[in-house]
Backbone atoms as SQL, in Angstrom:
CREATE TABLE atoms (id INTEGER PRIMARY KEY, chain TEXT, resi INTEGER, resn TEXT, atom TEXT, x REAL, y REAL, z REAL);
INSERT INTO atoms VALUES
  (1, 'A', 1, 'MET', 'N', -130.718, -46.995, 118.901),
  (2, 'A', 1, 'MET', 'CA', -129.770, -47.977, 119.409),
  (3, 'A', 1, 'MET', 'C', -128.398, -47.704, 118.790),
  (4, 'A', 2, 'ALA', 'N', -127.365, -47.765, 119.601),
  (5, 'A', 2, 'ALA', 'CA', -126.007, -47.510, 119.136),
  (6, 'A', 2, 'ALA', 'C', -125.553, -48.629, 118.199),
  (7, 'A', 3, 'PRO', 'N', -124.720, -48.288, 117.233),
  (8, 'A', 3, 'PRO', 'CA', -124.207, -49.325, 116.323),
  (9, 'A', 3, 'PRO', 'C', -123.443, -50.399, 117.091),
  (10, 'A', 4, 'ARG', 'N', -123.509, -51.612, 116.568),
  (11, 'A', 4, 'ARG', 'CA', -122.795, -52.728, 117.191),
  (12, 'A', 4, 'ARG', 'C', -121.740, -53.250, 116.217),
  (13, 'A', 5, 'TYR', 'N', -120.709, -53.836, 116.785),
  (14, 'A', 5, 'TYR', 'CA', -119.563, -54.292, 116.004),
  (15, 'A', 5, 'TYR', 'C', -119.179, -55.705, 116.425),
  (16, 'A', 6, 'HIS', 'N', -118.643, -56.443, 115.450),
  (17, 'A', 6, 'HIS', 'CA', -118.083, -57.767, 115.721),
  (18, 'A', 6, 'HIS', 'C', -116.580, -57.626, 115.933),
  (19, 'A', 7, 'LEU', 'N', -116.061, -58.375, 116.882),
  (20, 'A', 7, 'LEU', 'CA', -114.619, -58.532, 117.027),
  (21, 'A', 7, 'LEU', 'C', -114.291, -59.907, 116.472),
  (22, 'A', 8, 'VAL', 'N', -113.492, -59.941, 115.400),
  (23, 'A', 8, 'VAL', 'CA', -113.220, -61.170, 114.657),
  (24, 'A', 8, 'VAL', 'C', -111.760, -61.560, 114.831),
  (25, 'A', 9, 'LEU', 'N', -111.522, -62.742, 115.388),
  (26, 'A', 9, 'LEU', 'CA', -110.168, -63.277, 115.537),
  (27, 'A', 9, 'LEU', 'C', -109.790, -64.003, 114.258),
  (28, 'A', 10, 'LEU', 'N', -108.574, -63.735, 113.762),
  (29, 'A', 10, 'LEU', 'CA', -108.081, -64.349, 112.530),
  (30, 'A', 10, 'LEU', 'C', -107.121, -65.482, 112.842),
  (31, 'A', 11, 'ASP', 'N', -107.188, -66.535, 112.064),
  (32, 'A', 11, 'ASP', 'CA', -106.335, -67.706, 112.252),
  (33, 'A', 11, 'ASP', 'C', -104.931, -67.444, 111.718),
  (34, 'A', 12, 'ASP', 'N', -103.982, -68.136, 112.285),
  (35, 'A', 12, 'ASP', 'CA', -102.619, -68.185, 111.760),
  (36, 'A', 12, 'ASP', 'C', -102.014, -69.511, 112.203),
  (37, 'A', 13, 'ASP', 'N', -100.823, -69.807, 111.749),
  (38, 'A', 13, 'ASP', 'CA', -100.173, -71.076, 112.097),
  (39, 'A', 13, 'ASP', 'C', -99.139, -70.916, 113.202),
  (40, 'A', 14, 'ASP', 'N', -99.096, -69.751, 113.837),
  (41, 'A', 14, 'ASP', 'CA', -98.050, -69.473, 114.818),
  (42, 'A', 14, 'ASP', 'C', -98.540, -69.431, 116.258),
  (43, 'A', 15, 'HIS', 'N', -99.759, -69.866, 116.506),
  (44, 'A', 15, 'HIS', 'CA', -100.306, -69.873, 117.864),
  (45, 'A', 15, 'HIS', 'C', -101.013, -71.198, 118.125),
  (46, 'A', 16, 'SER', 'N', -100.765, -71.754, 119.302),
  (47, 'A', 16, 'SER', 'CA', -101.332, -73.051, 119.679),
  (48, 'A', 16, 'SER', 'C', -102.750, -72.898, 120.229),
  (49, 'A', 17, 'TYR', 'N', -103.449, -74.014, 120.274),
  (50, 'A', 17, 'TYR', 'CA', -104.772, -74.025, 120.903),
  (51, 'A', 17, 'TYR', 'C', -104.658, -73.545, 122.350),
  (52, 'A', 18, 'ASP', 'N', -103.633, -74.006, 123.063),
  (53, 'A', 18, 'ASP', 'CA', -103.472, -73.599, 124.462),
  (54, 'A', 18, 'ASP', 'C', -103.335, -72.090, 124.590),
  (55, 'A', 19, 'TYR', 'N', -102.589, -71.469, 123.666),
  (56, 'A', 19, 'TYR', 'CA', -102.439, -70.011, 123.666),
  (57, 'A', 19, 'TYR', 'C', -103.802, -69.340, 123.491),
  (58, 'A', 20, 'VAL', 'N', -104.566, -69.787, 122.492),
  (59, 'A', 20, 'VAL', 'CA', -105.871, -69.175, 122.200),
  (60, 'A', 20, 'VAL', 'C', -106.807, -69.348, 123.391),
  (61, 'A', 21, 'ILE', 'N', -106.850, -70.532, 123.956),
  (62, 'A', 21, 'ILE', 'CA', -107.711, -70.811, 125.110),
  (63, 'A', 21, 'ILE', 'C', -107.325, -69.925, 126.294),
  (64, 'A', 22, 'GLU', 'N', -106.030, -69.827, 126.565),
  (65, 'A', 22, 'GLU', 'CA', -105.542, -68.990, 127.668),
  (66, 'A', 22, 'GLU', 'C', -105.891, -67.519, 127.427),
  (67, 'A', 23, 'MET', 'N', -105.629, -67.032, 126.214),
  (68, 'A', 23, 'MET', 'CA', -105.889, -65.631, 125.880),
  (69, 'A', 23, 'MET', 'C', -107.373, -65.302, 126.024),
  (70, 'A', 24, 'LEU', 'N', -108.241, -66.149, 125.489),
  (71, 'A', 24, 'LEU', 'CA', -109.680, -65.891, 125.563),
  (72, 'A', 24, 'LEU', 'C', -110.179, -65.924, 127.002),
  (73, 'A', 25, 'GLY', 'N', -109.601, -66.791, 127.809),
  (74, 'A', 25, 'GLY', 'CA', -109.965, -66.831, 129.222),
  (75, 'A', 25, 'GLY', 'C', -109.564, -65.563, 129.949),
  (76, 'A', 26, 'ARG', 'N', -108.357, -65.100, 129.692),
  (77, 'A', 26, 'ARG', 'CA', -107.863, -63.904, 130.393),
  (78, 'A', 26, 'ARG', 'C', -108.543, -62.623, 129.917),
  (79, 'A', 27, 'ILE', 'N', -108.754, -62.492, 128.624),
  (80, 'A', 27, 'ILE', 'CA', -109.321, -61.241, 128.097),
  (81, 'A', 27, 'ILE', 'C', -110.840, -61.194, 128.258),
  (82, 'A', 28, 'PHE', 'N', -111.518, -62.299, 127.961),
  (83, 'A', 28, 'PHE', 'CA', -112.983, -62.298, 127.941),
  (84, 'A', 28, 'PHE', 'C', -113.611, -63.024, 129.129),
  (85, 'A', 29, 'GLY', 'N', -112.812, -63.759, 129.874),
  (86, 'A', 29, 'GLY', 'CA', -113.355, -64.545, 130.976),
  (87, 'A', 29, 'GLY', 'C', -114.060, -65.806, 130.516),
  (88, 'A', 30, 'TYR', 'N', -113.802, -66.241, 129.269),
  (89, 'A', 30, 'TYR', 'CA', -114.431, -67.443, 128.736),
  (90, 'A', 30, 'TYR', 'C', -113.870, -68.672, 129.427),
  (91, 'A', 31, 'GLY', 'N', -114.747, -69.620, 129.741),
  (92, 'A', 31, 'GLY', 'CA', -114.329, -70.892, 130.300),
  (93, 'A', 31, 'GLY', 'C', -113.603, -71.719, 129.247),
  (94, 'A', 32, 'ARG', 'N', -112.929, -72.759, 129.701),
  (95, 'A', 32, 'ARG', 'CA', -112.121, -73.590, 128.813),
  (96, 'A', 32, 'ARG', 'C', -112.945, -74.195, 127.666),
  (97, 'A', 33, 'GLU', 'N', -114.153, -74.647, 127.960),
  (98, 'A', 33, 'GLU', 'CA', -114.986, -75.284, 126.939),
  (99, 'A', 33, 'GLU', 'C', -115.364, -74.288, 125.825),
  (100, 'A', 34, 'LYS', 'N', -115.819, -73.101, 126.210),
  (101, 'A', 34, 'LYS', 'CA', -116.180, -72.091, 125.213),
  (102, 'A', 34, 'LYS', 'C', -114.943, -71.640, 124.438),
  (103, 'A', 35, 'ALA', 'N', -113.834, -71.416, 125.141),
  (104, 'A', 35, 'ALA', 'CA', -112.599, -70.978, 124.483),
  (105, 'A', 35, 'ALA', 'C', -112.098, -72.042, 123.506),
  (106, 'A', 36, 'PHE', 'N', -112.192, -73.320, 123.880),
  (107, 'A', 36, 'PHE', 'CA', -111.779, -74.396, 122.974),
  (108, 'A', 36, 'PHE', 'C', -112.673, -74.419, 121.734),
  (109, 'A', 37, 'ALA', 'N', -113.973, -74.233, 121.921),
  (110, 'A', 37, 'ALA', 'CA', -114.897, -74.223, 120.782),
  (111, 'A', 37, 'ALA', 'C', -114.552, -73.082, 119.822),
  (112, 'A', 38, 'LEU', 'N', -114.254, -71.903, 120.348),
  (113, 'A', 38, 'LEU', 'CA', -113.880, -70.767, 119.504),
  (114, 'A', 38, 'LEU', 'C', -112.541, -71.017, 118.810),
  (115, 'A', 39, 'ALA', 'N', -111.583, -71.618, 119.524),
  (116, 'A', 39, 'ALA', 'CA', -110.284, -71.957, 118.922),
  (117, 'A', 39, 'ALA', 'C', -110.474, -72.947, 117.771),
  (118, 'A', 40, 'SER', 'N', -111.369, -73.895, 117.938),
  (119, 'A', 40, 'SER', 'CA', -111.648, -74.869, 116.883),
  (120, 'A', 40, 'SER', 'C', -112.239, -74.192, 115.651),
  (121, 'A', 41, 'ILE', 'N', -113.161, -73.272, 115.881),
  (122, 'A', 41, 'ILE', 'CA', -113.780, -72.569, 114.756),
  (123, 'A', 41, 'ILE', 'C', -112.743, -71.751, 114.000),
  (124, 'A', 42, 'VAL', 'N', -111.935, -70.975, 114.708),
  (125, 'A', 42, 'VAL', 'CA', -110.936, -70.144, 114.016),
  (126, 'A', 42, 'VAL', 'C', -109.933, -71.017, 113.271),
  (127, 'A', 43, 'ASP', 'N', -109.602, -72.173, 113.833),
  (128, 'A', 43, 'ASP', 'CA', -108.656, -73.086, 113.183),
  (129, 'A', 43, 'ASP', 'C', -109.225, -73.643, 111.881),
  (130, 'A', 44, 'HIS', 'N', -110.501, -73.967, 111.873),
  (131, 'A', 44, 'HIS', 'CA', -111.116, -74.587, 110.692),
  (132, 'A', 44, 'HIS', 'C', -111.698, -73.574, 109.701),
  (133, 'A', 45, 'ALA', 'N', -112.239, -72.467, 110.194),
  (134, 'A', 45, 'ALA', 'CA', -112.891, -71.492, 109.315),
  (135, 'A', 45, 'ALA', 'C', -111.987, -70.310, 108.951),
  (136, 'A', 46, 'GLY', 'N', -110.892, -70.139, 109.693),
  (137, 'A', 46, 'GLY', 'CA', -109.977, -69.045, 109.408),
  (138, 'A', 46, 'GLY', 'C', -110.304, -67.756, 110.143),
  (139, 'A', 47, 'ARG', 'N', -111.473, -67.725, 110.785),
  (140, 'A', 47, 'ARG', 'CA', -111.904, -66.548, 111.532),
  (141, 'A', 47, 'ARG', 'C', -113.076, -66.930, 112.423),
  (142, 'A', 48, 'VAL', 'N', -113.253, -66.179, 113.493),
  (143, 'A', 48, 'VAL', 'CA', -114.381, -66.429, 114.385),
  (144, 'A', 48, 'VAL', 'C', -114.762, -65.119, 115.070),
  (145, 'A', 49, 'VAL', 'N', -116.068, -64.881, 115.202),
  (146, 'A', 49, 'VAL', 'CA', -116.554, -63.720, 115.945),
  (147, 'A', 49, 'VAL', 'C', -116.438, -64.036, 117.431),
  (148, 'A', 50, 'LEU', 'N', -115.677, -63.216, 118.139),
  (149, 'A', 50, 'LEU', 'CA', -115.476, -63.415, 119.574),
  (150, 'A', 50, 'LEU', 'C', -116.549, -62.731, 120.412),
  (151, 'A', 51, 'GLU', 'N', -117.021, -61.588, 119.925),
  (152, 'A', 51, 'GLU', 'CA', -118.074, -60.853, 120.632),
  (153, 'A', 51, 'GLU', 'C', -118.703, -59.857, 119.678),
  (154, 'A', 52, 'THR', 'N', -119.892, -59.431, 120.036),
  (155, 'A', 52, 'THR', 'CA', -120.589, -58.361, 119.331),
  (156, 'A', 52, 'THR', 'C', -121.024, -57.371, 120.397),
  (157, 'A', 53, 'ALA', 'N', -120.542, -56.127, 120.259),
  (158, 'A', 53, 'ALA', 'CA', -120.792, -55.121, 121.301),
  (159, 'A', 53, 'ALA', 'C', -120.576, -53.736, 120.710),
  (160, 'A', 54, 'GLY', 'N', -120.570, -52.739, 121.572),
  (161, 'A', 54, 'GLY', 'CA', -120.295, -51.377, 121.152),
  (162, 'A', 54, 'GLY', 'C', -118.848, -51.209, 120.717),
  (163, 'A', 55, 'HIS', 'N', -118.608, -50.159, 119.942),
  (164, 'A', 55, 'HIS', 'CA', -117.283, -49.931, 119.362),
  (165, 'A', 55, 'HIS', 'C', -116.191, -49.814, 120.437),
  (166, 'A', 56, 'GLU', 'N', -116.467, -49.107, 121.496),
  (167, 'A', 56, 'GLU', 'CA', -115.465, -48.913, 122.548),
  (168, 'A', 56, 'GLU', 'C', -115.020, -50.252, 123.158),
  (169, 'A', 57, 'GLN', 'N', -115.978, -51.125, 123.430),
  (170, 'A', 57, 'GLN', 'CA', -115.650, -52.415, 124.039),
  (171, 'A', 57, 'GLN', 'C', -114.860, -53.302, 123.087),
  (172, 'A', 58, 'VAL', 'N', -115.318, -53.404, 121.823),
  (173, 'A', 58, 'VAL', 'CA', -114.616, -54.304, 120.898),
  (174, 'A', 58, 'VAL', 'C', -113.230, -53.780, 120.557),
  (175, 'A', 59, 'THR', 'N', -113.048, -52.477, 120.461),
  (176, 'A', 59, 'THR', 'CA', -111.703, -51.967, 120.178),
  (177, 'A', 59, 'THR', 'C', -110.781, -52.140, 121.384),
  (178, 'A', 60, 'ALA', 'N', -111.318, -52.031, 122.587),
  (179, 'A', 60, 'ALA', 'CA', -110.503, -52.290, 123.785),
  (180, 'A', 60, 'ALA', 'C', -110.045, -53.748, 123.803),
  (181, 'A', 61, 'HIS', 'N', -110.934, -54.670, 123.501),
  (182, 'A', 61, 'HIS', 'CA', -110.567, -56.086, 123.457),
  (183, 'A', 61, 'HIS', 'C', -109.613, -56.372, 122.295),
  (184, 'A', 62, 'GLN', 'N', -109.804, -55.703, 121.160),
  (185, 'A', 62, 'GLN', 'CA', -108.883, -55.869, 120.032),
  (186, 'A', 62, 'GLN', 'C', -107.468, -55.461, 120.453),
  (187, 'A', 63, 'GLN', 'N', -107.343, -54.359, 121.158),
  (188, 'A', 63, 'GLN', 'CA', -106.033, -53.908, 121.624),
  (189, 'A', 63, 'GLN', 'C', -105.411, -54.922, 122.590),
  (190, 'A', 64, 'GLN', 'N', -106.233, -55.521, 123.438),
  (191, 'A', 64, 'GLN', 'CA', -105.722, -56.536, 124.360),
  (192, 'A', 64, 'GLN', 'C', -105.216, -57.762, 123.597),
  (193, 'A', 65, 'ILE', 'N', -105.933, -58.171, 122.557),
  (194, 'A', 65, 'ILE', 'CA', -105.487, -59.300, 121.734),
  (195, 'A', 65, 'ILE', 'C', -104.169, -58.961, 121.059),
  (196, 'A', 66, 'HIS', 'N', -104.099, -57.777, 120.456),
  (197, 'A', 66, 'HIS', 'CA', -102.880, -57.372, 119.748),
  (198, 'A', 66, 'HIS', 'C', -101.704, -57.179, 120.692),
  (199, 'A', 67, 'GLY', 'N', -101.971, -56.933, 121.952),
  (200, 'A', 67, 'GLY', 'CA', -100.907, -56.754, 122.936),
  (201, 'A', 67, 'GLY', 'C', -100.618, -57.981, 123.778),
  (202, 'A', 68, 'TYR', 'N', -101.267, -59.095, 123.498),
  (203, 'A', 68, 'TYR', 'CA', -101.146, -60.273, 124.360),
  (204, 'A', 68, 'TYR', 'C', -99.765, -60.917, 124.298),
  (205, 'A', 69, 'GLY', 'N', -99.079, -60.771, 123.182),
  (206, 'A', 69, 'GLY', 'CA', -97.717, -61.288, 123.075),
  (207, 'A', 69, 'GLY', 'C', -97.641, -62.604, 122.337),
  (208, 'A', 70, 'ALA', 'N', -96.415, -63.040, 122.160),
  (209, 'A', 70, 'ALA', 'CA', -96.118, -64.260, 121.407),
  (210, 'A', 70, 'ALA', 'C', -96.505, -65.510, 122.196),
  (211, 'A', 71, 'ASP', 'N', -96.683, -66.596, 121.461),
  (212, 'A', 71, 'ASP', 'CA', -96.949, -67.911, 122.056),
  (213, 'A', 71, 'ASP', 'C', -95.605, -68.548, 122.372),
  (214, 'A', 72, 'ARG', 'N', -95.282, -68.626, 123.636),
  (215, 'A', 72, 'ARG', 'CA', -93.981, -69.172, 124.058),
  (216, 'A', 72, 'ARG', 'C', -93.847, -70.665, 123.749),
  (217, 'A', 73, 'ARG', 'N', -94.959, -71.315, 123.410),
  (218, 'A', 73, 'ARG', 'CA', -94.951, -72.743, 123.105),
  (219, 'A', 73, 'ARG', 'C', -94.450, -73.024, 121.689),
  (220, 'A', 74, 'ILE', 'N', -94.429, -71.987, 120.831),
  (221, 'A', 74, 'ILE', 'CA', -94.050, -72.157, 119.429),
  (222, 'A', 74, 'ILE', 'C', -92.875, -71.221, 119.136),
  (223, 'A', 75, 'ALA', 'N', -91.719, -71.808, 118.852),
  (224, 'A', 75, 'ALA', 'CA', -90.477, -71.035, 118.705),
  (225, 'A', 75, 'ALA', 'C', -90.562, -69.977, 117.609),
  (226, 'A', 76, 'ARG', 'N', -91.227, -70.277, 116.508),
  (227, 'A', 76, 'ARG', 'CA', -91.271, -69.327, 115.388),
  (228, 'A', 76, 'ARG', 'C', -92.247, -68.174, 115.614),
  (229, 'A', 77, 'CYS', 'N', -93.063, -68.255, 116.647),
  (230, 'A', 77, 'CYS', 'CA', -94.065, -67.224, 116.918),
  (231, 'A', 77, 'CYS', 'C', -93.372, -65.939, 117.353),
  (232, 'A', 78, 'LYS', 'N', -93.687, -64.864, 116.670),
  (233, 'A', 78, 'LYS', 'CA', -93.026, -63.575, 116.928),
  (234, 'A', 78, 'LYS', 'C', -93.936, -62.523, 117.559),
  (235, 'A', 79, 'GLY', 'N', -95.226, -62.796, 117.668),
  (236, 'A', 79, 'GLY', 'CA', -96.115, -61.778, 118.228),
  (237, 'A', 79, 'GLY', 'C', -97.519, -62.290, 118.461),
  (238, 'A', 80, 'SER', 'N', -98.388, -61.364, 118.728),
  (239, 'A', 80, 'SER', 'CA', -99.779, -61.664, 119.061),
  (240, 'A', 80, 'SER', 'C', -100.582, -62.086, 117.839),
  (241, 'A', 81, 'MET', 'N', -101.785, -62.593, 118.093),
  (242, 'A', 81, 'MET', 'CA', -102.732, -62.885, 117.021),
  (243, 'A', 81, 'MET', 'C', -103.330, -61.569, 116.523),
  (244, 'A', 82, 'SER', 'N', -104.059, -61.647, 115.411),
  (245, 'A', 82, 'SER', 'CA', -104.707, -60.476, 114.833),
  (246, 'A', 82, 'SER', 'C', -106.218, -60.593, 114.949),
  (247, 'A', 83, 'ALA', 'N', -106.850, -59.443, 115.128),
  (248, 'A', 83, 'ALA', 'CA', -108.301, -59.387, 115.200),
  (249, 'A', 83, 'ALA', 'C', -108.785, -58.137, 114.470),
  (250, 'A', 84, 'LEU', 'N', -109.949, -58.246, 113.843),
  (251, 'A', 84, 'LEU', 'CA', -110.575, -57.149, 113.108),
  (252, 'A', 84, 'LEU', 'C', -111.840, -56.703, 113.808),
  (253, 'A', 85, 'VAL', 'N', -112.178, -55.432, 113.636),
  (254, 'A', 85, 'VAL', 'CA', -113.466, -54.906, 114.083),
  (255, 'A', 85, 'VAL', 'C', -114.296, -54.666, 112.829),
  (256, 'A', 86, 'GLU', 'N', -115.486, -55.266, 112.790),
  (257, 'A', 86, 'GLU', 'CA', -116.381, -55.144, 111.641),
  (258, 'A', 86, 'GLU', 'C', -117.756, -54.682, 112.106),
  (259, 'A', 87, 'PRO', 'N', -118.436, -53.869, 111.300),
  (260, 'A', 87, 'PRO', 'CA', -119.812, -53.512, 111.661),
  (261, 'A', 87, 'PRO', 'C', -120.676, -54.773, 111.751),
  (262, 'A', 88, 'ALA', 'N', -121.521, -54.843, 112.744),
  (263, 'A', 88, 'ALA', 'CA', -122.385, -56.014, 112.906),
  (264, 'A', 88, 'ALA', 'C', -123.538, -55.989, 111.911),
  (265, 'A', 89, 'ASP', 'N', -123.915, -54.810, 111.457),
  (266, 'A', 89, 'ASP', 'CA', -124.983, -54.677, 110.465),
  (267, 'A', 89, 'ASP', 'C', -124.360, -54.311, 109.134),
  (268, 'A', 90, 'GLY', 'N', -124.713, -55.046, 108.111),
  (269, 'A', 90, 'GLY', 'CA', -124.163, -54.768, 106.792),
  (270, 'A', 90, 'GLY', 'C', -123.106, -55.780, 106.417),
  (271, 'A', 91, 'PRO', 'N', -122.457, -55.585, 105.269),
  (272, 'A', 91, 'PRO', 'CA', -121.479, -56.559, 104.785),
  (273, 'A', 91, 'PRO', 'C', -120.223, -56.556, 105.639),
  (274, 'A', 92, 'PRO', 'N', -119.583, -57.726, 105.807),
  (275, 'A', 92, 'PRO', 'CA', -118.353, -57.785, 106.585),
  (276, 'A', 92, 'PRO', 'C', -117.229, -57.033, 105.885),
  (277, 'A', 93, 'ALA', 'N', -116.348, -56.479, 106.683),
  (278, 'A', 93, 'ALA', 'CA', -115.180, -55.782, 106.143),
  (279, 'A', 93, 'ALA', 'C', -114.220, -56.797, 105.548),
  (280, 'A', 94, 'ALA', 'N', -113.461, -56.382, 104.551),
  (281, 'A', 94, 'ALA', 'CA', -112.459, -57.261, 103.934),
  (282, 'A', 94, 'ALA', 'C', -111.376, -57.559, 104.947),
  (283, 'A', 95, 'GLY', 'N', -110.799, -58.721, 104.848),
  (284, 'A', 95, 'GLY', 'CA', -109.743, -59.025, 105.791),
  (285, 'A', 95, 'GLY', 'C', -109.327, -60.412, 105.640);
């Protein structure tokens, strides 16, 4: 079986819930309820696993997150959110 990886979204104070919900819907096709639940987790825990899949898929989605752009709802926001790729088996990568 091919190795699997987690795509982990990191929290920050420069993106709104609406931004996260919209981004997750567009990139992953997540419905509003699931996207809101993930936004809540990242807000409270500081990070959330968005998906677990093969390396090619998670890195493609990571690039989409990093390229999604700033949250126009928050004036101080200067860019996209950050996401890490971590091996699904073994200890999580630092971040």
